[in-house]
ZAGUNU-28042 format. One record per residue: residue in one letter; residue number from 1; x, y, z of N, C-alpha, C in turn. Coordinates in Angstrom, 2 decimals, always signed. Layout:
<recs>
REC, res, n, n.px, n.py, n.pz, ca.px, ca.py, ca.pz, c.px, c.py, c.pz
REC, A, NUM, X, Y, Z, X, Y, Z, X, Y, Z
...
</recs>
This chain:
<recs>
REC, res, n, n.px, n.py, n.pz, ca.px, ca.py, ca.pz, c.px, c.py, c.pz
REC, M, 1, -129.94, -120.82, -17.43, -129.52, -121.96, -16.97, -128.02, -122.34, -16.24
REC, F, 2, -126.93, -121.46, -16.50, -125.57, -122.05, -16.20, -125.63, -120.59, -15.35
REC, R, 3, -126.77, -119.35, -15.75, -126.69, -118.37, -14.43, -126.28, -118.87, -13.35
REC, R, 4, -127.72, -119.14, -13.05, -127.96, -120.03, -11.78, -127.12, -121.24, -11.11
REC, R, 5, -126.26, -121.53, -11.43, -125.86, -122.63, -11.52, -123.89, -122.56, -10.64
REC, R, 6, -123.85, -120.79, -10.95, -122.77, -120.98, -10.22, -122.40, -119.87, -9.10
REC, P, 7, -124.39, -118.74, -8.69, -124.23, -118.36, -7.25, -124.05, -120.08, -6.45
REC, L, 8, -125.41, -121.14, -7.36, -125.18, -122.16, -6.20, -123.36, -122.71, -6.65
REC, L, 9, -123.23, -122.93, -7.12, -121.30, -123.57, -7.08, -120.42, -122.71, -6.02
REC, R, 10, -120.89, -121.57, -6.21, -119.89, -120.37, -4.96, -120.31, -120.63, -3.96
REC, A, 11, -121.68, -120.78, -3.70, -122.12, -120.98, -2.51, -121.46, -121.83, -1.97
REC, A, 12, -121.50, -122.85, -2.33, -121.34, -124.45, -2.33, -119.67, -124.59, -2.10
REC, A, 13, -118.95, -123.92, -2.58, -117.95, -124.18, -2.54, -117.18, -123.21, -1.02
REC, V, 14, -117.55, -121.59, -0.77, -117.31, -121.06, +0.03, -117.80, -121.73, +1.22
REC, G, 15, -118.94, -122.75, +1.20, -119.36, -123.07, +2.91, -118.46, -124.68, +2.39
REC, G, 16, -118.30, -125.03, +1.79, -117.18, -126.63, +1.74, -116.18, -126.50, +2.82
REC, T, 17, -115.38, -124.82, +1.85, -114.34, -124.41, +2.64, -114.53, -124.67, +4.31
REC, A, 18, -114.89, -123.50, +4.49, -115.50, -122.95, +5.46, -115.45, -124.23, +7.05
REC, Y, 19, -115.80, -125.55, +5.97, -116.50, -126.43, +6.64, -114.87, -127.50, +6.82
REC, V, 20, -114.38, -127.48, +5.93, -113.06, -128.25, +6.15, -112.10, -127.32, +7.15
REC, A, 21, -112.25, -125.90, +7.19, -110.81, -124.98, +7.56, -111.78, -125.12, +9.25
REC, G, 22, -113.51, -125.23, +9.70, -113.50, -126.10, +10.85, -113.13, -127.07, +11.39
REC, K, 23, -113.18, -128.33, +10.67, -112.93, -128.78, +11.50, -111.73, -129.05, +11.04
REC, H, 24, -110.38, -128.84, +10.75, -109.41, -128.42, +11.03, -108.27, -127.96, +12.19
REC, M, 25, -109.60, -127.30, +12.29, -109.23, -126.36, +13.67, -109.45, -126.98, +14.55
REC, E, 26, -110.63, -127.57, +14.68, -111.12, -128.72, +15.32, -109.86, -129.54, +16.14
REC, R, 27, -109.91, -130.07, +14.78, -108.77, -131.32, +15.12, -107.55, -130.63, +16.04
REC, N, 28, -106.54, -129.94, +15.84, -105.63, -128.93, +16.27, -105.80, -129.46, +17.34
REC, A, 29, -107.36, -128.09, +18.19, -107.74, -127.94, +19.23, -107.40, -129.17, +20.08
REC, Q, 30, -107.96, -130.21, +20.00, -108.39, -131.63, +20.14, -106.51, -132.61, +20.58
REC, E, 31, -105.59, -132.09, +19.54, -104.20, -132.62, +19.13, -103.73, -131.92, +20.64
REC, R, 32, -103.99, -130.43, +20.70, -103.20, -129.50, +22.00, -104.33, -129.86, +23.24
REC, A, 33, -104.89, -130.33, +23.05, -105.36, -131.12, +24.41, -105.09, -132.43, +24.59
REC, D, 34, -105.12, -133.25, +23.60, -104.44, -134.53, +23.96, -102.71, -134.64, +24.05
REC, A, 35, -101.97, -134.11, +24.19, -100.69, -133.62, +24.33, -100.24, -132.70, +25.09
REC, E, 36, -101.00, -132.62, +25.59, -100.97, -131.13, +27.05, -101.70, -132.87, +28.23
REC, A, 37, -102.49, -133.36, +27.78, -103.03, -134.44, +28.60, -102.13, -135.42, +29.21
REC, E, 38, -101.27, -136.23, +28.20, -100.34, -136.31, +28.14, -99.09, -136.42, +29.05
REC, Q, 39, -98.95, -134.75, +28.97, -97.63, -134.44, +29.54, -97.91, -134.30, +30.89
REC, N, 40, -99.09, -133.88, +31.34, -99.75, -134.20, +32.80, -99.27, -135.28, +33.00
REC, Q, 41, -99.79, -136.00, +32.03, -99.32, -137.46, +32.78, -98.72, -138.14, +33.38
REC, R, 42, -97.72, -138.13, +31.78, -95.93, -138.42, +32.36, -95.44, -138.01, +33.35
REC, L, 43, -95.99, -136.03, +33.99, -95.14, -135.34, +34.72, -96.07, -136.49, +35.86
REC, A, 44, -97.19, -136.35, +35.94, -97.78, -137.17, +37.14, -96.70, -138.48, +37.12
REC, D, 45, -96.93, -139.30, +36.67, -95.83, -140.46, +36.65, -94.81, -140.03, +37.22
REC, L, 46, -93.68, -139.75, +36.73, -92.63, -139.18, +37.19, -92.60, -138.53, +38.75
REC, E, 47, -93.32, -137.93, +39.34, -93.79, -137.85, +40.45, -93.84, -139.19, +41.51
REC, A, 48, -94.64, -139.28, +40.88, -95.00, -141.20, +42.13, -93.68, -141.77, +41.93
REC, Q, 49, -93.34, -141.82, +40.89, -91.68, -142.81, +40.82, -90.97, -142.51, +41.68
REC, Q, 50, -90.56, -141.07, +41.48, -89.65, -140.79, +42.65, -90.33, -140.28, +43.70
REC, G, 51, -91.23, -140.21, +44.32, -91.90, -140.11, +45.42, -91.58, -139.37, +45.91
REC, Y, 52, -92.37, -138.37, +44.93, -91.77, -136.53, +45.57, -91.65, -136.20, +46.75
REC, Q, 53, -90.84, -135.72, +46.84, -90.19, -135.19, +48.01, -90.73, -133.73, +48.64
REC, Q, 54, -90.24, -133.08, +49.16, -90.04, -131.72, +49.45, -89.02, -131.13, +48.96
REC, P, 55, -88.80, -129.55, +48.80, -87.55, -129.08, +47.94, -86.50, -129.12, +49.09
REC, P, 56, -85.20, -129.09, +48.65, -84.32, -129.94, +49.58, -85.00, -127.77, +50.24
REC, P, 57, -84.01, -128.31, +51.52, -83.82, -126.76, +52.41, -83.67, -125.74, +52.07
REC, Q, 58, -82.59, -125.19, +50.88, -82.41, -124.47, +50.79, -83.18, -123.58, +49.49
REC, Y, 59, -84.02, -124.00, +49.05, -85.06, -124.21, +47.77, -86.33, -123.56, +48.68
REC, Q, 60, -86.31, -124.00, +50.03, -87.96, -123.59, +50.62, -87.62, -122.30, +51.42
REC, Q, 61, -88.88, -121.65, +51.75, -89.34, -120.26, +51.71, -88.74, -120.48, +53.58
REC, P, 62, -88.18, -118.94, +53.51, -87.36, -118.68, +55.15, -88.93, -118.87, +55.93
REC, P, 63, -88.65, -119.81, +57.35, -89.66, -118.83, +58.01, -89.45, -117.47, +59.05
REC, P, 64, -90.58, -117.10, +58.54, -90.88, -115.37, +58.47, -90.19, -115.05, +59.99
REC, Q, 65, -89.43, -113.63, +59.70, -88.26, -113.68, +60.96, -89.75, -113.11, +61.85
REC, Q, 66, -89.18, -113.14, +64.07, -90.58, -112.48, +64.93, -89.59, -111.09, +64.30
REC, Q, 67, -90.30, -109.79, +64.58, -90.08, -108.72, +64.95, -90.28, -108.68, +66.15
REC, P, 68, -88.66, -107.72, +67.02, -88.33, -107.06, +68.06, -90.07, -106.45, +68.40
REC, P, 69, -89.87, -106.88, +70.04, -91.26, -106.09, +70.15, -90.81, -104.56, +70.08
REC, A, 70, -92.37, -103.82, +69.96, -92.02, -102.03, +69.48, -91.60, -102.08, +71.22
REC, A, 71, -91.61, -100.53, +70.94, -91.39, -99.95, +72.50, -92.34, -99.61, +72.45
REC, P, 72, -92.58, -99.52, +74.31, -93.69, -98.95, +75.29, -94.29, -97.90, +74.50
REC, P, 73, -95.44, -97.46, +74.37, -96.01, -96.02, +73.66, -95.75, -95.09, +75.24
REC, A, 74, -95.64, -93.82, +74.85, -95.42, -92.96, +75.68, -96.59, -92.36, +76.86
REC, A, 75, -95.82, -92.24, +77.54, -96.75, -92.68, +78.80, -97.59, -91.43, +78.90
REC, G, 76, -97.69, -89.83, +78.25, -97.77, -89.00, +77.75, -97.02, -88.17, +76.68
REC, P, 77, -97.55, -86.98, +77.50, -96.93, -85.89, +75.46, -95.36, -85.29, +76.17
REC, S, 78, -95.05, -85.40, +75.13, -93.38, -85.21, +74.69, -92.94, -83.88, +75.78
REC, M, 79, -91.92, -83.66, +76.73, -91.34, -82.65, +77.64, -91.79, -81.60, +76.08
REC, L, 80, -91.11, -81.32, +75.26, -91.58, -80.39, +74.15, -92.75, -79.63, +74.27
REC, D, 81, -93.87, -80.99, +73.92, -95.34, -80.20, +73.67, -95.93, -79.54, +75.10
REC, Q, 82, -95.23, -80.39, +76.69, -96.21, -79.63, +77.55, -95.08, -78.28, +77.68
REC, L, 83, -93.95, -78.24, +77.03, -93.97, -76.63, +77.52, -93.96, -75.66, +76.40
REC, N, 84, -94.48, -76.37, +75.52, -95.23, -75.74, +74.55, -96.79, -75.18, +74.45
REC, Q, 85, -97.36, -75.89, +76.32, -98.57, -76.02, +76.10, -98.75, -74.77, +76.98
REC, L, 86, -96.86, -75.05, +78.19, -97.36, -74.18, +79.35, -97.40, -72.35, +78.71
REC, T, 87, -96.47, -72.55, +77.72, -96.10, -71.62, +76.79, -97.27, -71.09, +76.42
REC, T, 88, -97.88, -71.42, +75.77, -98.84, -70.92, +74.78, -100.25, -70.22, +76.20
REC, L, 89, -100.09, -71.19, +76.70, -101.35, -70.60, +78.44, -100.62, -69.72, +79.13
REC, H, 90, -99.52, -69.16, +78.95, -98.77, -68.00, +79.01, -98.67, -66.64, +78.24
REC, E, 91, -99.24, -67.02, +76.82, -98.82, -66.02, +76.01, -100.91, -65.03, +75.77
REC, Q, 92, -101.56, -66.54, +76.23, -102.50, -66.20, +75.88, -103.11, -65.42, +77.54
REC, G, 93, -102.74, -65.70, +78.57, -102.56, -64.88, +79.78, -103.36, -66.13, +81.03
REC, A, 94, -103.95, -67.35, +80.35, -104.18, -68.54, +81.14, -102.94, -68.88, +82.78
REC, L, 95, -101.88, -68.16, +82.68, -100.62, -68.29, +84.04, -101.07, -67.15, +84.20
REC, T, 96, -100.16, -67.06, +85.01, -99.16, -65.97, +85.62, -97.71, -66.13, +85.20
REC, D, 97, -97.01, -65.32, +85.46, -95.41, -65.36, +85.75, -94.90, -65.71, +86.52
REC, D, 98, -95.53, -66.03, +88.09, -95.15, -66.80, +88.37, -95.85, -68.16, +88.57
REC, E, 99, -96.99, -68.04, +88.26, -97.23, -70.16, +87.88, -96.81, -70.18, +86.81
REC, F, 100, -96.50, -69.64, +85.89, -95.45, -70.28, +83.93, -94.53, -70.49, +84.89
REC, A, 101, -93.49, -69.93, +85.69, -92.50, -69.85, +86.17, -91.98, -71.57, +86.79
REC, A, 102, -92.95, -71.66, +88.15, -93.30, -72.71, +89.19, -93.57, -74.29, +87.51
REC, A, 103, -94.37, -74.11, +87.25, -94.85, -75.18, +86.15, -93.62, -75.78, +85.85
REC, K, 104, -93.21, -74.54, +85.09, -91.89, -74.90, +83.74, -91.03, -75.74, +84.38
REC, A, 105, -90.34, -74.82, +86.35, -89.32, -75.71, +86.75, -89.73, -77.48, +86.95
REC, K, 106, -90.81, -77.18, +87.24, -91.57, -78.34, +88.22, -91.79, -79.54, +87.05
REC, L, 107, -91.74, -79.17, +85.61, -91.50, -79.41, +84.16, -89.77, -80.02, +84.19
REC, L, 108, -89.15, -79.60, +84.16, -87.85, -80.12, +83.70, -86.84, -80.06, +85.64
REC, G, 109, -87.55, -79.97, +85.95, -86.74, -80.10, +87.70, -86.74, -81.90, +88.04
</recs>
């Protein structure tokens, strides 16, 4: 008879301890929530009492600076690119020496 009571007694003790621990944790959580709610209420009351104003200008975020207008895009390929293209065409044989010289003089002149 005593053997049977010990497992029941042990289960009751473990279950009771778990119940008490759970209640304790629940109470602590509720107290934290109540304290946070009270603090939020006090802050709201303080802000309302002071007529919450915008922060002074030195603490406000500065207005975004306007960027200078971008330089207009180039009208076409640069002179160096055009010279390289003429040189390539001349080396491939698409332009004769006279045509190459005329195109280069026109480009540089």
